[in-house]
Backbone as JSON Lines, residues from 0, in Angstrom:
{"i":0,"aa":"M","n":[71.53,67.33,77.22],"ca":[71.19,68.67,76.71],"c":[72.29,69.02,78.35]}
{"i":1,"aa":"N","n":[72.41,68.53,79.09],"ca":[73.0,68.22,80.1],"c":[74.14,68.8,80.48]}
{"i":2,"aa":"T","n":[75.05,67.76,79.64],"ca":[76.26,67.7,79.46],"c":[76.71,68.99,78.9]}
{"i":3,"aa":"I","n":[76.24,68.93,77.32],"ca":[77.11,70.12,76.54],"c":[76.72,71.28,77.45]}
{"i":4,"aa":"K","n":[75.88,71.78,78.56],"ca":[76.04,72.86,79.24],"c":[77.31,72.75,80.25]}
{"i":5,"aa":"E","n":[77.15,71.63,80.91],"ca":[78.73,71.35,81.68],"c":[80.03,71.84,81.23]}
{"i":6,"aa":"I","n":[79.64,71.18,79.89],"ca":[80.97,71.37,78.48],"c":[81.39,72.82,78.8]}
{"i":7,"aa":"R","n":[80.61,73.51,78.21],"ca":[80.79,74.92,77.95],"c":[81.2,75.81,79.21]}
{"i":8,"aa":"E","n":[80.59,75.16,79.9],"ca":[80.77,76.32,81.69],"c":[82.58,75.74,81.45]}
{"i":9,"aa":"K","n":[82.71,74.34,82.11],"ca":[84.2,74.27,81.8],"c":[84.83,74.91,81.17]}
{"i":10,"aa":"Q","n":[84.08,75.36,79.76],"ca":[85.3,75.55,78.79],"c":[85.42,77.34,79.04]}
{"i":11,"aa":"N","n":[84.15,77.41,79.49],"ca":[84.78,79.24,80.2],"c":[85.8,79.39,81.13]}
{"i":12,"aa":"Q","n":[85.68,78.53,81.64],"ca":[86.7,78.6,82.9],"c":[87.92,78.5,82.58]}
{"i":13,"aa":"I","n":[88.35,77.42,81.64],"ca":[89.68,77.72,81.26],"c":[90.25,78.48,80.34]}
{"i":14,"aa":"I","n":[89.23,79.13,79.45],"ca":[89.29,80.09,78.7],"c":[89.74,81.79,79.77]}
{"i":15,"aa":"T","n":[88.9,81.42,81.15],"ca":[89.12,82.27,81.94],"c":[90.31,82.68,82.61]}
{"i":16,"aa":"M","n":[90.75,81.44,83.1],"ca":[92.17,81.17,83.64],"c":[93.2,81.34,82.58]}
{"i":17,"aa":"I","n":[93.32,80.94,81.37],"ca":[93.79,80.88,80.08],"c":[93.8,82.61,79.74]}
{"i":18,"aa":"N","n":[93.35,83.47,80.24],"ca":[93.14,85.31,79.95],"c":[93.69,85.65,80.77]}
{"i":19,"aa":"A","n":[93.91,84.93,82.39],"ca":[93.92,85.42,83.28],"c":[95.65,85.11,83.49]}
{"i":20,"aa":"A","n":[95.67,84.08,83.02],"ca":[97.35,83.61,83.0],"c":[98.2,84.49,82.38]}
{"i":21,"aa":"F","n":[97.6,85.13,80.81],"ca":[98.11,85.6,79.95],"c":[98.78,87.31,80.14]}
{"i":22,"aa":"D","n":[97.33,87.55,80.71],"ca":[97.06,89.33,81.09],"c":[98.22,88.86,82.51]}
{"i":23,"aa":"E","n":[98.66,88.45,83.0],"ca":[99.46,88.34,84.56],"c":[101.39,88.77,83.54]}
{"i":24,"aa":"I","n":[101.19,87.48,82.26],"ca":[102.49,87.64,81.91],"c":[102.7,88.88,81.58]}
{"i":25,"aa":"V","n":[102.04,89.07,80.53],"ca":[102.28,90.56,79.57],"c":[101.96,91.89,81.07]}
{"i":26,"aa":"T","n":[101.73,91.81,81.9],"ca":[101.47,93.03,83.04],"c":[103.39,92.65,83.43]}
{"i":27,"aa":"N","n":[103.65,91.65,84.28],"ca":[105.0,91.32,83.84],"c":[106.13,91.96,83.3]}
{"i":28,"aa":"I","n":[105.9,91.67,82.37],"ca":[106.7,92.61,80.9],"c":[106.63,93.78,80.93]}
{"i":29,"aa":"E","n":[105.38,94.42,81.08],"ca":[104.93,95.99,80.83],"c":[105.91,96.41,82.09]}
{"i":30,"aa":"K","n":[106.2,95.88,83.58],"ca":[106.62,96.48,84.39],"c":[107.82,96.26,84.13]}
{"i":31,"aa":"Q","n":[108.6,95.29,83.96],"ca":[109.91,95.02,83.77],"c":[110.69,96.31,82.49]}
{"i":32,"aa":"N","n":[109.61,96.55,81.63],"ca":[110.01,97.57,80.88],"c":[109.76,98.97,81.07]}
{"i":33,"aa":"L","n":[109.34,98.8,82.24],"ca":[109.11,100.14,82.23],"c":[110.49,100.61,83.61]}
{"i":34,"aa":"N","n":[110.95,99.97,84.18],"ca":[112.27,99.97,84.43],"c":[113.16,99.92,83.77]}
{"i":35,"aa":"I","n":[113.11,99.86,82.98],"ca":[114.32,100.1,82.07],"c":[114.52,100.62,81.35]}
{"i":36,"aa":"N","n":[115.75,102.11,81.96],"ca":[115.48,102.91,80.98],"c":[116.9,102.41,79.82]}
{"i":37,"aa":"P","n":[116.73,102.62,78.63],"ca":[117.19,102.65,77.32],"c":[118.4,103.03,76.87]}
{"i":38,"aa":"Y","n":[118.16,104.71,77.83],"ca":[118.79,105.85,77.88],"c":[120.13,106.0,78.66]}
{"i":39,"aa":"E","n":[119.86,104.88,79.82],"ca":[120.62,104.74,81.12],"c":[122.6,104.71,80.71]}
{"i":40,"aa":"S","n":[122.37,103.35,79.93],"ca":[123.46,102.86,79.51],"c":[124.24,103.56,78.79]}
{"i":41,"aa":"I","n":[123.85,104.58,77.7],"ca":[124.52,105.42,77.24],"c":[124.44,106.71,77.63]}
{"i":42,"aa":"Y","n":[123.74,107.64,77.7],"ca":[123.13,108.69,77.99],"c":[123.72,109.21,79.13]}
{"i":43,"aa":"E","n":[122.98,108.28,80.47],"ca":[123.24,108.95,81.76],"c":[124.02,107.57,82.82]}
{"i":44,"aa":"S","n":[124.31,108.34,83.71],"ca":[125.16,107.15,84.95],"c":[124.35,107.51,86.4]}
{"i":45,"aa":"V","n":[124.35,106.31,87.07],"ca":[123.35,106.63,88.4],"c":[124.25,106.66,89.03]}
{"i":46,"aa":"Y","n":[124.5,107.72,90.58],"ca":[125.73,107.45,91.35],"c":[124.81,107.65,92.63]}
{"i":47,"aa":"P","n":[125.01,106.97,93.75],"ca":[124.76,108.02,95.01],"c":[125.05,109.53,95.44]}
{"i":48,"aa":"I","n":[124.66,109.94,96.33],"ca":[124.83,111.21,96.44],"c":[125.58,111.61,97.46]}
{"i":49,"aa":"T","n":[126.59,110.25,98.1],"ca":[128.24,110.88,98.59],"c":[129.41,110.47,97.51]}
{"i":50,"aa":"N","n":[129.18,110.31,96.38],"ca":[129.99,110.42,95.42],"c":[130.63,111.3,95.21]}
{"i":51,"aa":"V","n":[130.83,112.36,96.13],"ca":[130.9,113.67,95.72],"c":[132.44,114.57,94.82]}
{"i":52,"aa":"T","n":[133.16,113.39,94.71],"ca":[134.72,113.54,94.17],"c":[134.17,113.15,92.98]}
{"i":53,"aa":"G","n":[133.63,112.29,92.61],"ca":[132.7,112.06,91.22],"c":[132.12,112.88,90.03]}
{"i":54,"aa":"F","n":[131.56,113.93,91.21],"ca":[130.89,114.75,90.18],"c":[131.79,115.76,89.82]}
{"i":55,"aa":"K","n":[132.59,116.15,89.93],"ca":[133.52,117.47,89.74],"c":[133.75,117.17,88.03]}
{"i":56,"aa":"G","n":[133.27,118.43,87.68],"ca":[133.47,118.01,85.99],"c":[132.07,117.79,85.33]}
{"i":57,"aa":"R","n":[131.46,116.78,85.86],"ca":[130.37,116.34,84.8],"c":[128.62,117.42,85.1]}
{"i":58,"aa":"K","n":[128.24,116.85,84.37],"ca":[126.91,117.99,84.44],"c":[125.45,116.91,84.95]}
{"i":59,"aa":"P","n":[125.03,117.42,85.93],"ca":[123.79,116.45,86.49],"c":[122.22,116.28,85.5]}
{"i":60,"aa":"I","n":[121.74,115.81,85.29],"ca":[120.86,115.44,84.65],"c":[119.56,115.89,85.3]}
{"i":61,"aa":"A","n":[119.61,114.77,86.62],"ca":[118.2,114.58,87.38],"c":[118.78,114.11,88.87]}
{"i":62,"aa":"V","n":[117.82,114.01,89.68],"ca":[118.15,113.8,90.58],"c":[117.11,112.31,91.05]}
{"i":63,"aa":"T","n":[116.78,111.22,91.98],"ca":[115.95,110.29,91.73],"c":[115.98,110.15,93.54]}
{"i":64,"aa":"I","n":[114.68,110.63,94.37],"ca":[114.22,110.55,95.57],"c":[113.3,109.43,95.36]}
{"i":65,"aa":"G","n":[113.57,107.81,95.93],"ca":[112.92,106.93,96.15],"c":[112.33,106.39,94.75]}
{"i":66,"aa":"E","n":[111.48,106.63,94.5],"ca":[110.84,106.68,92.69],"c":[110.46,107.6,91.95]}
{"i":67,"aa":"N","n":[110.71,108.98,92.49],"ca":[110.51,109.79,92.19],"c":[111.72,110.89,91.21]}
{"i":68,"aa":"R","n":[111.53,111.04,90.21],"ca":[112.8,111.87,89.06],"c":[112.65,113.12,89.03]}
{"i":69,"aa":"I","n":[112.97,113.95,89.31],"ca":[113.03,115.81,89.14],"c":[114.14,115.92,88.61]}
{"i":70,"aa":"I","n":[114.1,116.43,87.78],"ca":[114.91,117.05,86.08],"c":[116.0,118.41,87.36]}
{"i":71,"aa":"T","n":[117.41,118.33,87.42],"ca":[117.97,119.27,87.89],"c":[118.96,119.54,86.6]}
{"i":72,"aa":"P","n":[118.62,120.63,85.93],"ca":[120.46,121.05,85.12],"c":[121.38,121.77,85.82]}
{"i":73,"aa":"T","n":[121.42,121.61,86.77],"ca":[122.52,122.24,87.57],"c":[122.9,121.79,88.83]}
{"i":74,"aa":"W","n":[123.61,122.01,89.31],"ca":[124.18,121.29,90.84],"c":[123.74,122.39,91.84]}
{"i":75,"aa":"K","n":[123.22,123.74,91.73],"ca":[123.0,124.37,92.85],"c":[121.12,123.68,92.62]}
{"i":76,"aa":"R","n":[120.48,123.48,91.59],"ca":[119.24,122.87,91.48],"c":[118.97,121.14,92.1]}
{"i":77,"aa":"V","n":[120.15,120.87,92.14],"ca":[120.33,119.54,92.56],"c":[120.09,119.66,94.13]}
{"i":78,"aa":"V","n":[121.02,120.99,94.84],"ca":[120.6,120.57,95.68],"c":[119.76,121.24,96.43]}
{"i":79,"aa":"Q","n":[119.29,122.1,95.82],"ca":[117.81,122.47,96.12],"c":[116.31,121.88,96.16]}
{"i":80,"aa":"S","n":[116.32,121.3,94.78],"ca":[115.41,119.64,94.91],"c":[115.57,118.87,95.7]}
{"i":81,"aa":"I","n":[116.43,118.59,96.62],"ca":[116.91,117.43,97.68],"c":[116.53,118.02,98.62]}
{"i":82,"aa":"L","n":[116.4,119.05,99.03],"ca":[116.41,120.0,100.49],"c":[115.22,120.09,100.09]}
{"i":83,"aa":"Q","n":[114.38,120.57,99.02],"ca":[113.24,121.12,99.08],"c":[111.62,119.91,99.39]}
{"i":84,"aa":"E","n":[112.56,118.7,98.65],"ca":[111.6,117.43,98.97],"c":[112.28,117.08,100.78]}
{"i":85,"aa":"V","n":[113.21,117.28,101.81],"ca":[113.78,117.01,102.68],"c":[112.42,117.75,103.81]}
{"i":86,"aa":"V","n":[112.26,119.38,103.43],"ca":[111.58,119.82,104.07],"c":[110.05,119.52,104.03]}
{"i":87,"aa":"K","n":[109.62,118.77,103.09],"ca":[108.01,118.74,102.83],"c":[108.14,117.71,103.98]}
{"i":88,"aa":"D","n":[108.67,116.77,104.83],"ca":[108.37,116.55,106.46],"c":[108.72,117.78,107.7]}
{"i":89,"aa":"Q","n":[107.89,117.97,108.07],"ca":[107.79,119.46,109.11],"c":[108.86,118.82,110.29]}
{"i":90,"aa":"E","n":[109.12,117.29,110.25],"ca":[110.15,117.36,111.56],"c":[111.58,118.07,110.92]}
{"i":91,"aa":"M","n":[111.64,117.15,109.63],"ca":[113.19,117.63,108.95],"c":[113.23,119.16,108.59]}
{"i":92,"aa":"K","n":[112.22,119.92,108.54],"ca":[112.02,121.3,107.92],"c":[112.03,122.05,109.55]}
{"i":93,"aa":"N","n":[111.43,121.77,110.48],"ca":[112.17,121.91,111.93],"c":[113.37,122.32,112.52]}
{"i":94,"aa":"K","n":[114.28,120.58,111.95],"ca":[115.54,120.32,112.54],"c":[116.23,121.33,111.41]}
{"i":95,"aa":"L","n":[116.35,121.98,110.51],"ca":[116.48,122.27,109.45],"c":[116.63,123.79,110.05]}
{"i":96,"aa":"F","n":[115.49,124.39,110.48],"ca":[115.28,125.76,110.28],"c":[116.15,126.17,111.88]}
{"i":97,"aa":"A","n":[116.15,124.84,112.76],"ca":[116.73,125.17,114.03],"c":[118.45,124.81,113.45]}
{"i":98,"aa":"L","n":[118.71,124.33,112.68],"ca":[120.16,124.32,111.93],"c":[120.74,125.63,111.41]}
{"i":99,"aa":"S","n":[119.94,126.67,111.05],"ca":[120.24,127.79,110.6],"c":[121.35,128.92,111.09]}
{"i":100,"aa":"D","n":[121.88,129.31,110.86],"ca":[122.93,129.79,111.08],"c":[124.12,129.86,112.49]}
{"i":101,"aa":"K","n":[123.97,128.54,112.17],"ca":[124.24,127.81,113.29],"c":[125.94,126.9,112.31]}
{"i":102,"aa":"L","n":[125.78,126.36,110.56],"ca":[126.15,125.9,110.18],"c":[127.35,126.6,109.56]}
{"i":103,"aa":"L","n":[128.56,127.33,109.89],"ca":[129.1,128.29,109.26],"c":[130.69,127.72,108.89]}
{"i":104,"aa":"G","n":[130.62,128.98,107.74],"ca":[131.13,128.32,106.82],"c":[133.02,129.57,107.22]}
{"i":105,"aa":"K","n":[133.8,129.17,106.4],"ca":[134.99,130.49,106.88],"c":[134.96,131.76,106.99]}
{"i":106,"aa":"V","n":[133.82,132.41,105.94],"ca":[133.62,133.86,105.75],"c":[132.07,134.07,106.41]}
{"i":107,"aa":"R","n":[130.79,133.16,106.21],"ca":[129.76,133.06,105.77],"c":[128.85,132.01,107.1]}
{"i":108,"aa":"S","n":[128.07,132.53,106.92],"ca":[126.94,130.99,107.08],"c":[126.38,130.51,106.03]}
{"i":109,"aa":"R","n":[126.51,129.15,106.1],"ca":[125.83,128.13,105.0],"c":[124.56,127.85,104.77]}
{"i":110,"aa":"L","n":[123.56,128.16,106.0],"ca":[122.35,127.92,105.77],"c":[121.69,128.87,107.25]}
{"i":111,"aa":"S","n":[121.21,129.75,106.58],"ca":[121.18,130.8,106.92],"c":[119.25,131.08,106.28]}
{"i":112,"aa":"K","n":[118.59,132.36,107.85],"ca":[117.14,132.33,107.27],"c":[117.07,133.81,106.65]}
{"i":113,"aa":"K","n":[118.65,134.48,106.92],"ca":[119.17,135.56,105.83],"c":[119.49,135.58,104.48]}
{"i":114,"aa":"K","n":[119.44,136.37,103.59],"ca":[119.98,135.91,102.02],"c":[120.79,137.28,102.17]}
{"i":115,"aa":"D","n":[120.47,137.8,102.59],"ca":[121.65,139.13,102.11],"c":[122.64,138.99,102.81]}
{"i":116,"aa":"I","n":[123.22,137.8,103.82],"ca":[124.79,137.64,104.22],"c":[125.14,136.57,103.42]}
{"i":117,"aa":"M","n":[124.25,136.43,102.53],"ca":[124.95,135.25,101.56],"c":[125.47,135.35,100.46]}
{"i":118,"aa":"H","n":[126.33,134.91,99.75],"ca":[126.95,135.25,98.07],"c":[125.95,135.16,97.28]}
{"i":119,"aa":"A","n":[125.62,133.73,97.34],"ca":[124.74,133.04,96.03],"c":[123.53,132.15,96.93]}
{"i":120,"aa":"P","n":[122.61,132.49,97.19],"ca":[122.23,131.95,98.25],"c":[120.88,131.6,97.23]}
{"i":121,"aa":"I","n":[120.5,129.99,97.5],"ca":[118.8,129.82,97.13],"c":[117.86,129.37,97.78]}
{"i":122,"aa":"E","n":[116.89,129.69,97.35],"ca":[115.43,129.13,98.82],"c":[115.72,128.13,98.68]}
{"i":123,"aa":"I","n":[115.59,127.47,100.04],"ca":[114.99,125.88,100.63],"c":[113.32,126.04,100.16]}
{"i":124,"aa":"C","n":[112.89,127.32,101.31],"ca":[111.84,127.24,102.13],"c":[111.31,128.16,102.01]}
{"i":125,"aa":"D","n":[110.44,129.28,102.61],"ca":[110.31,130.33,102.8],"c":[110.91,130.67,103.94]}
{"i":126,"aa":"G","n":[112.09,131.92,104.12],"ca":[112.89,132.14,104.74],"c":[114.04,131.74,104.84]}
{"i":127,"aa":"L","n":[114.56,129.82,104.31],"ca":[115.58,129.19,104.67],"c":[116.69,129.32,103.34]}
{"i":128,"aa":"Y","n":[117.69,129.94,103.18],"ca":[118.35,129.94,102.62],"c":[119.56,128.71,102.71]}
{"i":129,"aa":"I","n":[120.55,128.2,101.33],"ca":[121.45,127.75,101.88],"c":[122.53,128.41,100.65]}
{"i":130,"aa":"E","n":[123.67,128.36,100.93],"ca":[124.66,129.25,100.54],"c":[125.36,127.97,99.13]}
{"i":131,"aa":"T","n":[125.52,128.37,98.22],"ca":[125.91,127.59,96.87],"c":[127.06,128.32,96.21]}
{"i":132,"aa":"H","n":[127.64,129.34,96.84],"ca":[129.03,129.92,96.24],"c":[130.18,128.94,96.05]}
{"i":133,"aa":"Y","n":[130.21,127.83,95.63],"ca":[131.42,126.81,95.99],"c":[131.45,126.28,94.71]}
{"i":134,"aa":"D","n":[132.44,125.35,95.04],"ca":[132.76,124.16,93.62],"c":[131.82,123.27,93.95]}
{"i":135,"aa":"T","n":[131.4,122.17,92.99],"ca":[130.04,120.95,93.01],"c":[131.05,120.0,93.87]}
{"i":136,"aa":"E","n":[132.21,119.82,94.26],"ca":[132.88,119.33,95.17],"c":[132.31,119.82,96.39]}
{"i":137,"aa":"T","n":[132.59,120.85,96.85],"ca":[132.03,121.3,98.02],"c":[130.63,121.55,98.47]}
{"i":138,"aa":"L","n":[130.22,121.87,97.31],"ca":[128.81,122.05,97.26],"c":[127.98,120.82,97.88]}
{"i":139,"aa":"M","n":[127.96,119.37,97.25],"ca":[127.85,118.32,97.3],"c":[128.26,118.01,98.72]}
{"i":140,"aa":"R","n":[129.3,118.39,99.26],"ca":[129.76,117.73,100.44],"c":[128.99,118.46,101.3]}
{"i":141,"aa":"L","n":[128.73,120.19,101.26],"ca":[128.06,120.64,102.24],"c":[126.48,119.92,102.49]}
{"i":142,"aa":"L","n":[126.04,119.41,101.31],"ca":[124.71,119.1,101.19],"c":[124.69,117.75,102.15]}
{"i":143,"aa":"V","n":[125.48,116.53,102.06],"ca":[125.41,115.55,102.66],"c":[125.78,115.72,103.96]}
{"i":144,"aa":"Q","n":[126.53,116.55,104.47],"ca":[127.0,117.08,105.42],"c":[125.27,117.95,106.67]}
{"i":145,"aa":"V","n":[124.75,118.47,105.45],"ca":[123.16,119.23,105.91],"c":[122.24,117.61,106.42]}
{"i":146,"aa":"L","n":[122.38,117.16,105.36],"ca":[121.46,115.72,105.73],"c":[121.59,114.79,106.96]}
{"i":147,"aa":"E","n":[123.58,114.95,107.08],"ca":[123.94,113.3,108.1],"c":[123.44,114.43,109.3]}
{"i":148,"aa":"E","n":[123.57,116.37,109.61],"ca":[123.04,116.92,110.86],"c":[121.45,117.01,111.08]}
{"i":149,"aa":"L","n":[120.94,116.53,109.87],"ca":[119.28,116.18,110.51],"c":[119.35,115.21,110.87]}
{"i":150,"aa":"S","n":[120.02,113.81,110.3],"ca":[119.67,112.7,110.35],"c":[119.25,112.0,109.56]}
{"i":151,"aa":"Y","n":[118.9,112.7,108.5],"ca":[118.25,112.01,106.93],"c":[118.77,110.85,106.25]}
{"i":152,"aa":"D","n":[118.08,110.25,105.93],"ca":[117.84,108.93,105.64],"c":[118.61,108.73,104.03]}
{"i":153,"aa":"Y","n":[119.19,109.42,103.64],"ca":[119.67,109.48,101.91],"c":[120.37,108.42,101.22]}
{"i":154,"aa":"S","n":[119.94,107.43,101.71],"ca":[120.3,106.15,101.02],"c":[119.63,105.94,99.84]}
{"i":155,"aa":"N","n":[118.16,106.6,99.64],"ca":[117.58,106.34,98.67],"c":[118.0,107.68,97.3]}
{"i":156,"aa":"I","n":[118.29,108.74,98.07],"ca":[118.97,109.84,96.96],"c":[119.83,109.35,95.73]}
{"i":157,"aa":"K","n":[119.67,109.22,94.82],"ca":[120.21,108.89,93.57],"c":[120.82,110.46,92.34]}
{"i":158,"aa":"I","n":[122.02,110.66,92.48],"ca":[122.41,111.54,91.38],"c":[122.47,110.97,90.08]}
{"i":159,"aa":"I","n":[121.76,111.7,88.82],"ca":[122.06,110.82,87.6],"c":[122.72,111.7,86.7]}
{"i":160,"aa":"I","n":[123.62,111.5,85.95],"ca":[124.85,112.61,85.64],"c":[124.82,112.55,83.95]}
{"i":161,"aa":"K","n":[125.08,113.29,83.12],"ca":[125.59,112.69,81.94],"c":[127.02,112.4,81.07]}
{"i":162,"aa":"N","n":[126.7,111.31,80.6],"ca":[127.63,110.87,80.19],"c":[128.66,111.16,79.26]}
C-alpha cells in the first residue's frame, strides 16, 4: 500500500512539472504573437521621431511612446499627442511653460500661452498652445526642437505611418 501511494505521489509531481513546463511554453508563444503585428510590414512602417524628411507626403496612423500606442490620423494630432504625454510629467510641464513665448518664429510665437496670437494653435494642456500652421517637415522639426529644449528623452517615441 505504501509503495502504491508513493508511486501516485511521484506521478502527480511529474504531471505537475510537465503541465508547468507546457504552460510556460504556451505563455512564451502568446507573448511572441502579441509582439508581432501582422499588418506592420504590409500596411505600416515605423520610424523614429527624428526622421522628419521622411514624413513629408506620408500619412500618420499612430504614435508609440514606449509600449503605449496612440491613434493619430494627422500630423497635428501627432504633435499634440506627444506633447500631451510629455506634460504628464510635472517637471516637463513646468519647463514647457517656461519655454512659452520664448520660442519664436519669423512672424509669431511657436509656443505660447495665448492662442489668439497664433494662426493654427493646438492645445497641449490648459493654457499652453503650439503653432501648427507649418508643413509636415517643419512641424516635426519644431516638435523635436521643443523636446530637445526640454531635455526630454524621445528615443522611445516612434511614428507609425501608412505605406
